[in-house]
All heavy atoms as a GROMACS GRO file, in nm:
protein
  615
    1LEU      N    1  10.261  10.825  12.736
    1LEU     CA    2  10.275  10.772  12.601
    1LEU      C    3  10.338  10.878  12.513
    1LEU      O    4  10.294  10.992  12.511
    1LEU     CB    5  10.137  10.732  12.546
    1LEU     CG    6  10.133  10.690  12.400
    1LEU    CD1    7  10.209  10.561  12.378
    1LEU    CD2    8   9.990  10.675  12.354
    2ILE      N    9  10.444  10.838  12.445
    2ILE     CA   10  10.508  10.927  12.348
    2ILE      C   11  10.508  10.852  12.215
    2ILE      O   12  10.558  10.741  12.206
    2ILE     CB   13  10.653  10.960  12.388
    2ILE    CG1   14  10.656  11.026  12.526
    2ILE    CG2   15  10.717  11.050  12.284
    2ILE    CD1   16  10.797  11.046  12.579
    3ALA      N   17  10.450  10.913  12.115
    3ALA     CA   18  10.446  10.851  11.982
    3ALA      C   19  10.531  10.934  11.886
    3ALA      O   20  10.540  11.056  11.900
    3ALA     CB   21  10.302  10.844  11.932
    4PHE      N   22  10.591  10.866  11.790
    4PHE     CA   23  10.677  10.933  11.693
    4PHE      C   24  10.624  10.911  11.552
    4PHE      O   25  10.559  10.811  11.524
    4PHE     CB   26  10.820  10.879  11.703
    4PHE     CG   27  10.885  10.909  11.835
    4PHE    CD1   28  10.880  10.816  11.937
    4PHE    CD2   29  10.948  11.029  11.857
    4PHE    CE1   30  10.938  10.843  12.059
    4PHE    CE2   31  11.006  11.058  11.979
    4PHE     CZ   32  11.001  10.964  12.080
    5GLU      N   33  10.655  11.004  11.465
    5GLU     CA   34  10.616  10.993  11.324
    5GLU      C   35  10.688  10.874  11.261
    5GLU      O   36  10.796  10.834  11.306
    5GLU     CB   37  10.655  11.121  11.248
    5GLU     CG   38  10.584  11.245  11.294
    5GLU     CD   39  10.437  11.245  11.256
    5GLU    OE1   40  10.403  11.192  11.147
    5GLU    OE2   41  10.356  11.297  11.334
    6ASP      N   42  10.630  10.820  11.157
    6ASP     CA   43  10.694  10.714  11.082
    6ASP      C   44  10.824  10.770  11.022
    6ASP      O   45  10.830  10.887  10.986
    6ASP     CB   46  10.600  10.665  10.971
    6ASP     CG   47  10.638  10.529  10.919
    6ASP    OD1   48  10.709  10.454  10.989
    6ASP    OD2   49  10.596  10.497  10.807
    7HIS      N   50  10.925  10.689  11.014
    7HIS     CA   51  11.057  10.725  10.960
    7HIS      C   52  11.130  10.827  11.048
    7HIS      O   53  11.216  10.900  11.000
    7HIS     CB   54  11.048  10.777  10.816
    7HIS     CG   55  10.981  10.682  10.723
    7HIS    ND1   56  11.036  10.561  10.687
    7HIS    CD2   57  10.861  10.687  10.660
    7HIS    CE1   58  10.954  10.498  10.606
    7HIS    NE2   59  10.846  10.570  10.589
    8CYS      N   60  11.096  10.830  11.176
    8CYS     CA   61  11.162  10.921  11.270
    8CYS      C   62  11.310  10.882  11.283
    8CYS      O   63  11.345  10.765  11.284
    8CYS     CB   64  11.094  10.912  11.406
    8CYS     SG   65  11.171  11.015  11.532
    9ARG      N   66  11.396  10.982  11.292
    9ARG     CA   67  11.538  10.958  11.317
    9ARG      C   68  11.562  10.978  11.467
    9ARG      O   69  11.542  11.089  11.518
    9ARG     CB   70  11.625  11.053  11.236
    9ARG     CG   71  11.612  11.031  11.088
    9ARG     CD   72  11.696  11.133  11.013
    9ARG     NE   73  11.672  11.125  10.872
    9ARG     CZ   74  11.757  11.071  10.785
    9ARG    NH1   75  11.871  11.022  10.827
    9ARG    NH2   76  11.727  11.069  10.658
   10TYR      N   77  11.602  10.873  11.534
   10TYR     CA   78  11.619  10.878  11.679
   10TYR      C   79  11.763  10.916  11.712
   10TYR      O   80  11.854  10.835  11.702
   10TYR     CB   81  11.585  10.742  11.741
   10TYR     CG   82  11.444  10.697  11.708
   10TYR    CD1   83  11.420  10.607  11.605
   10TYR    CD2   84  11.336  10.746  11.779
   10TYR    CE1   85  11.291  10.567  11.574
   10TYR    CE2   86  11.207  10.707  11.749
   10TYR     CZ   87  11.185  10.617  11.646
   10TYR     OH   88  11.057  10.579  11.616
   11SER      N   89  11.782  11.041  11.750
   11SER     CA   90  11.916  11.089  11.782
   11SER      C   91  11.967  11.024  11.910
   11SER      O   92  11.889  10.969  11.989
   11SER     CB   93  11.915  11.242  11.800
   11SER     OG   94  11.843  11.275  11.919
   12THR      N   95  12.097  11.032  11.930
   12THR     CA   96  12.158  10.981  12.053
   12THR      C   97  12.095  11.046  12.174
   12THR      O   98  12.058  10.980  12.271
   12THR     CB   99  12.311  11.005  12.051
   12THR    OG1  100  12.367  10.930  11.944
   12THR    CG2  101  12.374  10.964  12.182
   13GLN      N  102  12.078  11.179  12.168
   13GLN     CA  103  12.020  11.252  12.281
   13GLN      C  104  11.877  11.206  12.307
   13GLN      O  105  11.837  11.185  12.420
   13GLN     CB  106  12.024  11.402  12.254
   13GLN     CG  107  11.964  11.484  12.368
   13GLN     CD  108  11.968  11.633  12.341
   13GLN    OE1  109  12.030  11.678  12.244
   13GLN    NE2  110  11.903  11.710  12.425
   14MET      N  111  11.798  11.188  12.201
   14MET     CA  112  11.659  11.146  12.217
   14MET      C  113  11.652  11.007  12.282
   14MET      O  114  11.572  10.984  12.372
   14MET     CB  115  11.588  11.142  12.081
   14MET     CG  116  11.441  11.102  12.090
   14MET     SD  117  11.363  11.075  11.928
   14MET     CE  118  11.388  11.231  11.849
   15GLN      N  119  11.739  10.916  12.239
   15GLN     CA  120  11.738  10.782  12.294
   15GLN      C  121  11.776  10.784  12.443
   15GLN      O  122  11.715  10.715  12.524
   15GLN     CB  123  11.835  10.692  12.216
   15GLN     CG  124  11.785  10.662  12.076
   15GLN     CD  125  11.882  10.578  11.997
   15GLN    OE1  126  11.914  10.466  12.038
   15GLN    NE2  127  11.931  10.630  11.886
   16GLN      N  128  11.874  10.864  12.479
   16GLN     CA  129  11.913  10.876  12.619
   16GLN      C  130  11.800  10.936  12.702
   16GLN      O  131  11.773  10.890  12.813
   16GLN     CB  132  12.041  10.960  12.631
   16GLN     CG  133  12.162  10.890  12.577
   16GLN     CD  134  12.284  10.981  12.569
   16GLN    OE1  135  12.273  11.104  12.551
   16GLN    NE2  136  12.402  10.922  12.581
   17GLU      N  137  11.735  11.038  12.650
   17GLU     CA  138  11.625  11.102  12.722
   17GLU      C  139  11.509  11.005  12.742
   17GLU      O  140  11.447  11.001  12.849
   17GLU     CB  141  11.578  11.227  12.649
   17GLU     CG  142  11.676  11.341  12.659
   17GLU     CD  143  11.636  11.462  12.575
   17GLU    OE1  144  11.522  11.465  12.524
   17GLU    OE2  145  11.719  11.554  12.561
   18LEU      N  146  11.477  10.927  12.640
   18LEU     CA  147  11.370  10.828  12.652
   18LEU      C  148  11.401  10.726  12.760
   18LEU      O  149  11.316  10.692  12.842
   18LEU     CB  150  11.346  10.758  12.518
   18LEU     CG  151  11.279  10.842  12.410
   18LEU    CD1  152  11.285  10.770  12.276
   18LEU    CD2  153  11.137  10.876  12.448
   19ARG      N  154  11.525  10.676  12.762
   19ARG     CA  155  11.565  10.580  12.864
   19ARG      C  156  11.555  10.642  13.003
   19ARG      O  157  11.502  10.582  13.096
   19ARG     CB  158  11.708  10.530  12.840
   19ARG     CG  159  11.749  10.422  12.942
   19ARG     CD  160  11.897  10.396  12.950
   19ARG     NE  161  11.963  10.517  13.001
   19ARG     CZ  162  12.078  10.565  12.955
   19ARG    NH1  163  12.140  10.506  12.857
   19ARG    NH2  164  12.130  10.673  13.006
   20GLN      N  165  11.601  10.764  13.019
   20GLN     CA  166  11.596  10.832  13.149
   20GLN      C  167  11.452  10.853  13.195
   20GLN      O  168  11.420  10.830  13.312
   20GLN     CB  169  11.672  10.965  13.142
   20GLN     CG  170  11.822  10.945  13.127
   20GLN     CD  171  11.894  11.074  13.090
   20GLN    OE1  172  11.832  11.179  13.068
   20GLN    NE2  173  12.026  11.066  13.082
   21ARG      N  174  11.366  10.895  13.105
   21ARG     CA  175  11.224  10.916  13.141
   21ARG      C  176  11.159  10.785  13.182
   21ARG      O  177  11.085  10.780  13.280
   21ARG     CB  178  11.148  10.978  13.024
   21ARG     CG  179  11.185  11.122  12.999
   21ARG     CD  180  11.112  11.176  12.881
   21ARG     NE  181  10.972  11.197  12.913
   21ARG     CZ  182  10.888  11.264  12.838
   21ARG    NH1  183  10.928  11.316  12.725
   21ARG    NH2  184  10.762  11.278  12.873
   22ALA      N  185  11.187  10.679  13.106
   22ALA     CA  186  11.131  10.548  13.140
   22ALA      C  187  11.182  10.501  13.275
   22ALA      O  188  11.105  10.451  13.358
   22ALA     CB  189  11.165  10.447  13.030
   23THR      N  190  11.310  10.518  13.300
   23THR     CA  191  11.370  10.474  13.427
   23THR      C  192  11.308  10.549  13.544
   23THR      O  193  11.272  10.488  13.645
   23THR     CB  194  11.523  10.495  13.424
   23THR    OG1  195  11.578  10.418  13.318
   23THR    CG2  196  11.586  10.454  13.556
   24ARG      N  197  11.292  10.680  13.532
   24ARG     CA  198  11.233  10.760  13.640
   24ARG      C  199  11.090  10.717  13.671
   24ARG      O  200  11.046  10.721  13.784
   24ARG     CB  201  11.233  10.909  13.602
   24ARG     CG  202  11.366  10.976  13.617
   24ARG     CD  203  11.354  11.128  13.612
   24ARG     NE  204  11.288  11.179  13.494
   24ARG     CZ  205  11.349  11.212  13.380
   24ARG    NH1  206  11.479  11.199  13.369
   24ARG    NH2  207  11.280  11.260  13.278
   25ARG      N  208  11.018  10.673  13.570
   25ARG     CA  209  10.877  10.634  13.587
   25ARG      C  210  10.860  10.485  13.612
   25ARG      O  211  10.747  10.438  13.628
   25ARG     CB  212  10.797  10.676  13.465
   25ARG     CG  213  10.785  10.825  13.451
   25ARG     CD  214  10.709  10.861  13.324
   25ARG     NE  215  10.672  11.000  13.320
   25ARG     CZ  216  10.748  11.098  13.271
   25ARG    NH1  217  10.867  11.070  13.224
   25ARG    NH2  218  10.706  11.222  13.272
   26GLY      N  219  10.967  10.408  13.609
   26GLY     CA  220  10.956  10.264  13.623
   26GLY      C  221  10.885  10.202  13.503
   26GLY      O  222  10.821  10.098  13.515
   27ALA      N  223  10.898  10.268  13.389
   27ALA     CA  224  10.829  10.224  13.267
   27ALA      C  225  10.924  10.145  13.177
   27ALA      O  226  11.044  10.137  13.201
   27ALA     CB  227  10.776  10.345  13.192
   28VAL      N  228  10.865  10.088  13.074
   28VAL     CA  229  10.940  10.012  12.976
   28VAL      C  230  10.921  10.079  12.840
   28VAL      O  231  10.809  10.118  12.805
   28VAL     CB  232  10.888   9.866  12.969
   28VAL    CG1  233  10.955   9.789  12.857
   28VAL    CG2  234  10.910   9.796  13.102
   29LEU      N  235  11.029  10.092  12.765
   29LEU     CA  236  11.017  10.144  12.629
   29LEU      C  237  10.961  10.035  12.540
   29LEU      O  238  10.995   9.918  12.555
   29LEU     CB  239  11.155  10.188  12.577
   29LEU     CG  240  11.221  10.303  12.652
   29LEU    CD1  241  11.363  10.324  12.601
   29LEU    CD2  242  11.140  10.430  12.638
   30VAL      N  243  10.873  10.073  12.448
   30VAL     CA  244  10.811   9.978  12.355
   30VAL      C  245  10.831  10.031  12.214
   30VAL      O  246  10.806  10.149  12.188
   30VAL     CB  247  10.661   9.961  12.384
   30VAL    CG1  248  10.598   9.864  12.285
   30VAL    CG2  249  10.639   9.914  12.527
   31THR      N  250  10.874   9.945  12.124
   31THR     CA  251  10.896   9.984  11.985
   31THR      C  252  10.864   9.866  11.894
   31THR      O  253  10.845   9.755  11.940
   31THR     CB  254  11.041  10.033  11.962
   31THR    OG1  255  11.052  10.089  11.832
   31THR    CG2  256  11.141   9.920  11.980
   32THR      N  257  10.857   9.894  11.766
   32THR     CA  258  10.835   9.788  11.668
   32THR      C  259  10.970   9.734  11.620
   32THR      O  260  11.073   9.800  11.638
   32THR     CB  261  10.758   9.840  11.546
   32THR    OG1  262  10.836   9.944  11.484
   32THR    CG2  263  10.621   9.893  11.585
   33GLU      N  264  10.968   9.618  11.557
   33GLU     CA  265  11.091   9.561  11.500
   33GLU      C  266  11.154   9.660  11.402
   33GLU      O  267  11.276   9.675  11.399
   33GLU     CB  268  11.061   9.432  11.424
   33GLU     CG  269  11.033   9.313  11.511
   33GLU     CD  270  11.000   9.191  11.428
   33GLU    OE1  271  10.902   9.196  11.350
   33GLU    OE2  272  11.071   9.090  11.441
   34LYS      N  273  11.070   9.724  11.322
   34LYS     CA  274  11.119   9.817  11.220
   34LYS      C  275  11.200   9.930  11.282
   34LYS      O  276  11.302   9.970  11.230
   34LYS     CB  277  11.000   9.872  11.142
   34LYS     CG  278  11.039   9.963  11.027
   34LYS     CD  279  10.917  10.022  10.961
   34LYS     CE  280  10.901  10.160  11.014
   34LYS     NZ  281  10.806  10.246  10.958
   35ASP      N  282  11.153   9.982  11.395
   35ASP     CA  283  11.223  10.092  11.460
   35ASP      C  284  11.332  10.044  11.555
   35ASP      O  285  11.426  10.119  11.583
   35ASP     CB  286  11.125  10.183  11.533
   35ASP     CG  287  11.045  10.268  11.436
   35ASP    OD1  288  11.096  10.301  11.329
   35ASP    OD2  289  10.930  10.301  11.468
   36ALA      N  290  11.323   9.923  11.604
   36ALA     CA  291  11.422   9.872  11.698
   36ALA      C  292  11.562   9.872  11.636
   36ALA      O  293  11.661   9.895  11.705
   36ALA     CB  294  11.385   9.732  11.744
   37VAL      N  295  11.570   9.847  11.506
   37VAL     CA  296  11.701   9.844  11.441
   37VAL      C  297  11.766   9.982  11.435
   37VAL      O  298  11.886   9.993  11.412
   37VAL     CB  299  11.694   9.782  11.299
   37VAL    CG1  300  11.646   9.640  11.304
   37VAL    CG2  301  11.606   9.865  11.208
   38LYS      N  302  11.688  10.086  11.459
   38LYS     CA  303  11.741  10.223  11.460
   38LYS      C  304  11.794  10.264  11.598
   38LYS      O  305  11.856  10.368  11.611
   38LYS     CB  306  11.633  10.322  11.418
   38LYS     CG  307  11.575  10.298  11.282
   38LYS     CD  308  11.463  10.398  11.258
   38LYS     CE  309  11.382  10.366  11.136
   38LYS     NZ  310  11.269  10.457  11.120
   39LEU      N  311  11.762  10.184  11.700
   39LEU     CA  312  11.799  10.220  11.837
   39LEU      C  313  11.927  10.151  11.879
   39LEU      O  314  11.953  10.038  11.842
   39LEU     CB  315  11.685  10.180  11.932
   39LEU     CG  316  11.549  10.241  11.902
   39LEU    CD1  317  11.444  10.186  11.997
   39LEU    CD2  318  11.554  10.393  11.910
   40ARG      N  319  12.006  10.221  11.959
   40ARG     CA  320  12.130  10.164  12.011
   40ARG      C  321  12.103  10.105  12.149
   40ARG      O  322  12.063  10.178  12.241
   40ARG     CB  323  12.237  10.272  12.016
   40ARG     CG  324  12.274  10.317  11.875
   40ARG     CD  325  12.376  10.426  11.868
   40ARG     NE  326  12.487  10.409  11.960
   40ARG     CZ  327  12.569  10.508  11.995
   40ARG    NH1  328  12.550  10.628  11.946
   40ARG    NH2  329  12.667  10.487  12.078
   41PRO      N  330  12.120   9.973  12.165
   41PRO     CA  331  12.089   9.907  12.294
   41PRO      C  332  12.156   9.972  12.414
   41PRO      O  333  12.098   9.981  12.520
   41PRO     CB  334  12.138   9.764  12.273
   41PRO     CG  335  12.137   9.744  12.126
   41PRO     CD  336  12.168   9.879  12.065
   42GLU      N  337  12.277  10.020  12.396
   42GLU     CA  338  12.346  10.082  12.509
   42GLU      C  339  12.284  10.216  12.548
   42GLU      O  340  12.305  10.265  12.658
   42GLU     CB  341  12.497  10.100  12.481
   42GLU     CG  342  12.530  10.201  12.374
   42GLU     CD  343  12.528  10.146  12.231
   42GLU    OE1  344  12.476  10.037  12.205
   42GLU    OE2  345  12.581  10.217  12.144
   43LEU      N  346  12.204  10.274  12.461
   43LEU     CA  347  12.138  10.400  12.492
   43LEU      C  348  11.999  10.380  12.549
   43LEU      O  349  11.959  10.449  12.642
   43LEU     CB  350  12.128  10.488  12.366
   43LEU     CG  351  12.262  10.533  12.307
   43LEU    CD1  352  12.238  10.613  12.179
   43LEU    CD2  353  12.340  10.616  12.407
   44VAL      N  354  11.921  10.287  12.493
   44VAL     CA  355  11.786  10.266  12.541
   44VAL      C  356  11.782  10.172  12.660
   44VAL      O  357  11.684  10.168  12.734
   44VAL     CB  358  11.690  10.216  12.431
   44VAL    CG1  359  11.676  10.320  12.321
   44VAL    CG2  360  11.733  10.084  12.375
   45GLY      N  361  11.886  10.094  12.679
   45GLY     CA  362  11.893  10.004  12.794
   45GLY      C  363  11.825   9.871  12.768
   45GLY      O  364  11.765   9.849  12.663
   46PRO      N  365  11.834   9.780  12.865
   46PRO     CA  366  11.781   9.645  12.847
   46PRO      C  367  11.629   9.637  12.859
   46PRO      O  368  11.570   9.538  12.819
   46PRO     CB  369  11.848   9.567  12.959
   46PRO     CG  370  11.872   9.668  13.066
   46PRO     CD  371  11.903   9.796  12.993
   47ARG      N  372  11.567   9.740  12.913
   47ARG     CA  373  11.421   9.736  12.932
   47ARG      C  374  11.350   9.801  12.813
   47ARG      O  375  11.283   9.902  12.827
   47ARG     CB  376  11.384   9.805  13.062
   47ARG     CG  377  11.432   9.731  13.185
   47ARG     CD  378  11.393   9.804  13.311
   47ARG     NE  379  11.254   9.848  13.308
   47ARG     CZ  380  11.160   9.809  13.392
   47ARG    NH1  381  11.189   9.724  13.487
   47ARG    NH2  382  11.037   9.855  13.382
   48CYS      N  383  11.366   9.741  12.698
   48CYS     CA  384  11.301   9.790  12.577
   48CYS      C  385  11.230   9.672  12.513
   48CYS      O  386  11.293   9.575  12.471
   48CYS     CB  387  11.404   9.850  12.481
   48CYS     SG  388  11.327   9.922  12.333
   49LEU      N  389  11.098   9.679  12.508
   49LEU     CA  390  11.016   9.572  12.453
   49LEU      C  391  10.999   9.594  12.303
   49LEU      O  392  10.957   9.700  12.259
   49LEU     CB  393  10.880   9.571  12.522
   49LEU     CG  394  10.778   9.469  12.475
   49LEU    CD1  395  10.829   9.327  12.499
   49LEU    CD2  396  10.647   9.491  12.547
   50VAL      N  397  11.035   9.492  12.224
   50VAL     CA  398  11.023   9.501  12.079
   50VAL      C  399  10.902   9.418  12.035
   50VAL      O  400  10.896   9.298  12.060
   50VAL     CB  401  11.151   9.451  12.009
   50VAL    CG1  402  11.135   9.456  11.858
   50VAL    CG2  403  11.271   9.532  12.054
   51LEU      N  404  10.806   9.485  11.971
   51LEU     CA  405  10.685   9.417  11.925
   51LEU      C  406  10.705   9.363  11.784
   51LEU      O  407  10.754   9.434  11.696
   51LEU     CB  408  10.567   9.514  11.924
   51LEU     CG  409  10.526   9.573  12.057
   51LEU    CD1  410  10.410   9.669  12.037
   51LEU    CD2  411  10.489   9.465  12.155
   52CYS      N  412  10.668   9.240  11.766
   52CYS     CA  413  10.672   9.176  11.635
   52CYS      C  414  10.531   9.183  11.577
   52CYS      O  415  10.439   9.123  11.632
   52CYS     CB  416  10.719   9.032  11.646
   52CYS     SG  417  10.879   9.015  11.725
   53LEU      N  418  10.515   9.258  11.471
   53LEU     CA  419  10.383   9.277  11.412
   53LEU      C  420  10.366   9.190  11.288
   53LEU      O  421  10.460   9.171  11.212
   53LEU     CB  422  10.363   9.424  11.374
   53LEU     CG  423  10.382   9.524  11.487
   53LEU    CD1  424  10.368   9.665  11.435
   53LEU    CD2  425  10.282   9.499  11.598
   54ALA      N  426  10.247   9.139  11.269
   54ALA     CA  427  10.217   9.058  11.152
   54ALA      C  428  10.079   9.095  11.100
   54ALA      O  429   9.991   9.132  11.175
   54ALA     CB  430  10.221   8.910  11.188
   55CYS      N  431  10.063   9.082  10.972
   55CYS     CA  432   9.935   9.108  10.908
   55CYS      C  433   9.883   8.975  10.855
   55CYS      O  434   9.945   8.913  10.770
   55CYS     CB  435   9.952   9.208  10.794
   55CYS     SG  436   9.798   9.244  10.710
   56LEU      N  437   9.772   8.931  10.908
   56LEU     CA  438   9.714   8.804  10.866
   56LEU      C  439   9.583   8.832  10.794
   56LEU      O  440   9.489   8.884  10.854
   56LEU     CB  441   9.690   8.714  10.988
   56LEU     CG  442   9.814   8.680  11.070
   56LEU    CD1  443   9.776   8.602  11.195
   56LEU    CD2  444   9.912   8.601  10.987
   57PRO      N  445   9.576   8.797  10.667
   57PRO     CA  446   9.452   8.823  10.592
   57PRO      C  447   9.339   8.733  10.637
   57PRO      O  448   9.360   8.617  10.673
   57PRO     CB  449   9.492   8.795  10.447
   57PRO     CG  450   9.604   8.698  10.458
   57PRO     CD  451   9.678   8.733  10.586
   58ALA      N  452   9.218   8.786  10.635
   58ALA     CA  453   9.101   8.705  10.668
   58ALA      C  454   9.079   8.598  10.562
   58ALA      O  455   9.033   8.489  10.592
   58ALA     CB  456   8.977   8.795  10.680
   59ASP      N  457   9.114   8.631  10.437
   59ASP     CA  458   9.099   8.538  10.326
   59ASP      C  459   9.238   8.519  10.266
   59ASP      O  460   9.285   8.603  10.189
   59ASP     CB  461   9.000   8.593  10.224
   59ASP     CG  462   8.981   8.501  10.104
   59ASP    OD1  463   9.051   8.399  10.092
   59ASP    OD2  464   8.895   8.534  10.020
   60GLU      N  465   9.304   8.412  10.301
   60GLU     CA  466   9.442   8.391  10.258
   60GLU      C  467   9.457   8.377  10.107
   60GLU      O  468   9.564   8.401  10.053
   60GLU     CB  469   9.500   8.268  10.328
   60GLU     CG  470   9.514   8.287  10.477
   60GLU     CD  471   9.575   8.167  10.547
   60GLU    OE1  472   9.632   8.081  10.478
   60GLU    OE2  473   9.565   8.162  10.670
   61GLN      N  474   9.352   8.340  10.038
   61GLN     CA  475   9.359   8.322   9.892
   61GLN      C  476   9.325   8.449   9.815
   61GLN      O  477   9.340   8.454   9.693
   61GLN     CB  478   9.265   8.208   9.850
   61GLN     CG  479   9.296   8.075   9.919
   61GLN     CD  480   9.439   8.029   9.894
   61GLN    OE1  481   9.488   8.036   9.783
   61GLN    NE2  482   9.505   7.983   9.999
   62ALA      N  483   9.280   8.554   9.884
   62ALA     CA  484   9.237   8.676   9.816
   62ALA      C  485   9.348   8.740   9.734
   62ALA      O  486   9.327   8.782   9.621
   62ALA     CB  487   9.181   8.776   9.918
   63LEU      N  488   9.469   8.748   9.790
   63LEU     CA  489   9.579   8.809   9.717
   63LEU      C  490   9.613   8.726   9.593
   63LEU      O  491   9.635   8.782   9.485
   63LEU     CB  492   9.702   8.824   9.806
   63LEU     CG  493   9.826   8.886   9.739
   63LEU    CD1  494   9.794   9.024   9.683
   63LEU    CD2  495   9.942   8.891   9.836
   64ASP      N  496   9.614   8.595   9.606
   64ASP     CA  497   9.642   8.509   9.491
   64ASP      C  498   9.538   8.531   9.381
   64ASP      O  499   9.573   8.541   9.263
   64ASP     CB  500   9.644   8.362   9.531
   64ASP     CG  501   9.767   8.325   9.612
   64ASP    OD1  502   9.871   8.394   9.596
   64ASP    OD2  503   9.760   8.228   9.688
   65ARG      N  504   9.410   8.540   9.418
   65ARG     CA  505   9.305   8.561   9.318
   65ARG      C  506   9.322   8.696   9.250
   65ARG      O  507   9.309   8.708   9.128
   65ARG     CB  508   9.167   8.549   9.382
   65ARG     CG  509   9.129   8.407   9.420
   65ARG     CD  510   8.981   8.395   9.456
   65ARG     NE  511   8.938   8.485   9.562
   65ARG     CZ  512   8.945   8.456   9.693
   65ARG    NH1  513   8.992   8.339   9.735
   65ARG    NH2  514   8.902   8.543   9.783
   66LEU      N  515   9.351   8.799   9.328
   66LEU     CA  516   9.369   8.932   9.273
   66LEU      C  517   9.487   8.935   9.177
   66LEU      O  518   9.478   8.990   9.067
   66LEU     CB  519   9.387   9.035   9.385
   66LEU     CG  520   9.414   9.179   9.340
   66LEU    CD1  521   9.299   9.232   9.256
   66LEU    CD2  522   9.437   9.268   9.461
   67LEU      N  523   9.598   8.876   9.216
   67LEU     CA  524   9.715   8.872   9.129
   67LEU      C  525   9.687   8.795   9.001
   67LEU      O  526   9.729   8.836   8.892
   67LEU     CB  527   9.835   8.813   9.202
   67LEU     CG  528   9.895   8.900   9.313
   67LEU    CD1  529  10.002   8.823   9.389
   67LEU    CD2  530   9.951   9.029   9.255
   68ASP      N  531   9.616   8.685   9.013
   68ASP     CA  532   9.579   8.607   8.894
   68ASP      C  533   9.496   8.692   8.798
   68ASP      O  534   9.521   8.693   8.677
   68ASP     CB  535   9.501   8.481   8.932
   68ASP     CG  536   9.586   8.374   8.997
   68ASP    OD1  537   9.712   8.382   8.984
   68ASP    OD2  538   9.529   8.284   9.061
   69GLU      N  539   9.401   8.768   8.852
   69GLU     CA  540   9.317   8.855   8.769
   69GLU      C  541   9.400   8.964   8.703
   69GLU      O  542   9.384   8.993   8.584
   69GLU     CB  543   9.207   8.919   8.852
   69GLU     CG  544   9.098   8.824   8.895
   69GLU     CD  545   8.992   8.893   8.979
   69GLU    OE1  546   8.964   9.013   8.954
   69GLU    OE2  547   8.938   8.829   9.071
   70LEU      N  548   9.489   9.026   8.779
   70LEU     CA  549   9.571   9.134   8.725
   70LEU      C  550   9.666   9.083   8.617
   70LEU      O  551   9.682   9.148   8.513
   70LEU     CB  552   9.650   9.203   8.837
   70LEU     CG  553   9.567   9.285   8.936
   70LEU    CD1  554   9.654   9.331   9.052
   70LEU    CD2  555   9.502   9.403   8.866
   71LEU      N  556   9.727   8.970   8.642
   71LEU     CA  557   9.819   8.914   8.544
   71LEU      C  558   9.747   8.869   8.417
   71LEU      O  559   9.804   8.871   8.308
   71LEU     CB  560   9.898   8.797   8.605
   71LEU     CG  561   9.997   8.838   8.714
   71LEU    CD1  562  10.058   8.716   8.782
   71LEU    CD2  563  10.107   8.927   8.657
   72ALA      N  564   9.622   8.830   8.431
   72ALA     CA  565   9.542   8.790   8.315
   72ALA      C  566   9.488   8.912   8.240
   72ALA      O  567   9.429   8.897   8.133
   72ALA     CB  568   9.428   8.698   8.360
   73GLY      N  569   9.506   9.030   8.297
   73GLY     CA  570   9.458   9.152   8.233
   73GLY      C  571   9.308   9.171   8.244
   73GLY      O  572   9.250   9.251   8.174
   74GLY      N  573   9.246   9.098   8.338
   74GLY     CA  574   9.101   9.102   8.348
   74GLY      C  575   9.045   9.210   8.436
   74GLY      O  576   8.925   9.229   8.442
   75ARG      N  577   9.131   9.287   8.503
   75ARG     CA  578   9.075   9.384   8.597
   75ARG      C  579   9.169   9.503   8.610
   75ARG      O  580   9.290   9.487   8.618
   75ARG     CB  581   9.057   9.317   8.732
   75ARG     CG  582   8.985   9.402   8.831
   75ARG     CD  583   8.945   9.324   8.953
   75ARG     NE  584   8.906   9.418   9.054
   75ARG     CZ  585   8.919   9.400   9.183
   75ARG    NH1  586   8.965   9.288   9.228
   75ARG    NH2  587   8.882   9.492   9.268
   76ASN      N  588   9.114   9.620   8.619
   76ASN     CA  589   9.191   9.742   8.636
   76ASN      C  590   9.203   9.768   8.786
   76ASN      O  591   9.102   9.793   8.853
   76ASN     CB  592   9.120   9.858   8.567
   76ASN     CG  593   9.196   9.988   8.581
   76ASN    OD1  594   9.294   9.997   8.655
   76ASN    ND2  595   9.152  10.091   8.509
   77PRO      N  596   9.324   9.768   8.844
   77PRO     CA  597   9.339   9.786   8.989
   77PRO      C  598   9.298   9.924   9.036
   77PRO      O  599   9.270   9.944   9.153
   77PRO     CB  600   9.488   9.763   9.013
   77PRO     CG  601   9.554   9.788   8.882
   77PRO     CD  602   9.452   9.751   8.777
   78ASP      N  603   9.289  10.023   8.945
   78ASP     CA  604   9.249  10.158   8.984
   78ASP      C  605   9.098  10.179   8.974
   78ASP      O  606   9.050  10.287   9.004
   78ASP     CB  607   9.321  10.261   8.896
   78ASP     CG  608   9.471  10.255   8.915
   78ASP    OD1  609   9.516  10.227   9.028
   78ASP    OD2  610   9.542  10.280   8.817
   79ALA      N  611   9.026  10.078   8.930
   79ALA     CA  612   8.881  10.093   8.913
   79ALA      C  613   8.810  10.086   9.045
   79ALA      O  614   8.853  10.032   9.139
   79ALA     CB  615   8.830   9.987   8.820
   0.00000   0.00000   0.00000
C-alpha cells in the first residue's frame, strides 16, 4: 500500500514507477475520481481502478434545517 498526501502532484516518473511496481506484483492501481484526473492513462496503464466516493447523510434534512436557521439569523455556526 502506498498512500499520498492530499493535493499530491503526480510526476510522469512517479506515474511510470507506480505502474511498473503494480505490474511486477500483479497488483492494480487504485485512486479516487478526484486524483484520477491528474493521472495520464498511457502512464498508469489500463489496470487502474477509479473509486467513486459519495457522502450520504444519515439525516437528509439536517443540512436544510441548519441552512434555514443560519439564514434566519437564529444560530451562530461557531457556537
